[in-house]
N, C-alpha and C positions, 0 to 999 in steps of 0.2 A: 563470731558474735562476741560482743563485749558485755560484761555484766558488772554491776556495782550494787552496794548496799542501798536499800531504800532509806531515804531521809524523811523523818516525820515532818509533815507540813509542807513538803516540797510540792510546788505546783508544776514545775517544769525542770527538766534536765537538759542542758545544752551540751552537745558533743562536739569536740574540736579534734582535728586530725592534722598530722604533719608527716612528712616522709623522712624527717631526721629529728632526733631528740631535742636539739636546741634550735631547730628551724622555726619557720613561721607557721603558726597554727591557724587553721581556718575552720569556722563553725560549719559543720556539715549537716547537723540536724538538731531538732528540739523535740523532746518526747516527754510524756508523763509516765512512761514505764521505766523500769530499772534494767532494761536490756536494749541492745541495739545491734542490728546486723548491717554492716557496711557493704551494700550490694555493688558499689562502684569500685571497691578495692580490687586491684589486679593480682591474680594468682602468683604466688611465689615471692611477692614483694612485702617488705616489712613496713608497718605503719605504727605511728605513735599517737596515742589518744589521751585526752584529758577531759574531765567533766566539770561543769559548773552548775550549781543549783540555784533556782529562783524560787523564792517564797513570796507570796503575796499576802498583804495584810492591810486592810482598810483602803484598798485601791492603790497601794504603793507596792512597788517591786523591790525586793531585797536580794542582792546577789552574793553568793558565797565566794570564797577564794577558790582557785582551781584545785582539782584533785591531784594526786601524784600521777605522774605520767606512766602509762602502761603501753608496752610494745606488743604487737600482734603480727604474726606472719600470715598473710592471706593464703588460703588453700588454693592449690592449682586446680 
């Protein structure tokens, strides 16, 4: 499970994953919670994640920059 600080006014958190730190990141989920469990991660393998926040105001969406990259090794 990955966890991050709640951002005031955030409507959605987008989670991106890669198998290498400088590799291609793919969006794997969008959630309104500040935690996410990657159920498709294969045990024993290391993954890299980054988060982006979407805030909505007057019908427009505003995207944050990406968070720092966090590495997690999946449990076997």
